[in-house]
C-alpha positions, 0 to 999 in steps of 0.5 A: 500500500502507498503511504497515503493508503496506510491502514492501522488496526487500533480498535475493532471499529477501524474495520467495516463488516465487509472487511471482517467478512473478508478477514474471516474467510481469508483466515479460514483459507490460511488456517487450512493451508497451515493444517495441510502443510501448504506454504503460504509465504505472502509476506516474504521479505517483510519485517514485523516489529513487535513492541511489548510494554506489557508482557505476553505469551499468546500475543508474542507466540501468535504474532511471531510464529504467524509472521514466520509462517507468512515468510517474513521476519520479526524484531522483538522489542521489550521495555528494556529495548524500547520504552515508548515516550521515556527513552525518546518521544513516542513520535520519534520512535514511530518515525525511526522504527517505521522506516526500518520495518514494514509493520508494527504491533504494540502491546502497551498500557494507554490507548493514547500511546498507540494512537500517537505512534500510529499518527507518526508511522509510515507503516501499519500499526496493530493493537496487540492490547491496550488498557482500553481495547483488545481487537485481535482477541475478539477477532479470534473469538468471533472466528472461533465461534464461526468455526464451531457454530457458523459453518455451511453444509460444505464446511465453509464459514457463514459469516452471516451467522454472527447476526443475531448471536447473543454473547454474555460477558461476565466479569470486569468491564475492561478492554475485552468488554469494550471491544465486544461492544464495538464488534456487536455494533459493527457485525449485528449481534447482541452483548449482555454485560454483567459486572460487579458494581463499580466495574461497569463498562464505560460507553464513552471509552468503548465508543458505543452509546449507552442507548445503542440496541446492541448491548444490555446490562444485567445486575445478575450474571445468571440473567445475562447468560439466559439463552446466550450462544456464547459465554465469555469472561476474563481475569478479575484483575488485569495487568496494570491493576494489581494494586486493586487485587484484594478489592476485586477478589471481594467484589467479583465473587458472584461473577464466576462462570460456573456449571450452574451459570452455563446451564442458563445459556443455550444448550449448544452455547460455547465458553471462551476465555482470552487466557491466562485463566484462574480456575476457581476465580473467574471460571470453574475448572469444570467449565474451562476444561469441560465440553463447551469450552473452546479456549484452546481453539480460541488461543490457536486462532489468534495466530491464524486471524492475525496472519490474515490481518497482517496480510490485509494491512500490507497487501490489501485483498488477495 
């Protein structure tokens, strides 16, 4: 893409429904090739810079392995190598790094950091996670749901199956919850949010109006899960909020996804968790290790959807 056509992926709402339909179908093809040992080197000689201010297992492995599988290479930077806005201004880091690489993934704290970096980057920038949003994870979650519940008779994905789906979010009104709201508004499904008092989703951060018809709030997590097609959660204390851990442990006690809670959902409902998980806290072991859980497919699919995403940002539709 030319400099004037640079496209970033900083929030889920950065793409349209049509673009997501393409990405899901492309990820399906790329995953099929991976599973059948067919080379797919669409990004040969391209370089991805990964900048981590927040540590990660899945984000690093999925992006790094994915880029290598596309025929590219990776430069891995941590806080010891690159402290955005500390060692030098974020804007200067963006100008330098984007002259030496083709694509940048950043996993950091404030969304404003990645926005500032992207504003001065000559190459596409991907949000690998911020305090406010986690678009790559929701991309993987939706792809995983389509794999399990949105297949046509010939085995291909029916992206239209997402319309009318009901997602129950149980737990913290965090970056995952914010991103689920954006996804619901763009792709035409509904989200039921249940959080403890004081930990609600903030519509002004999510960028989805409180009156939008794509989401509802439930005080009782059992009611939120009634008839849901997907039940999903996250840790009670996200990275960067460790000082609140004791208070959160007290507040979130009733927001554990238990077998009783899953029993309220649709009989064919799936359970997802972005991981790492704490069994006995936000989810019971019987649920995450049970037959409705697809967390391992979900984790693997981060790699496949991110391969489709990186290819799209650099090459456009193929």
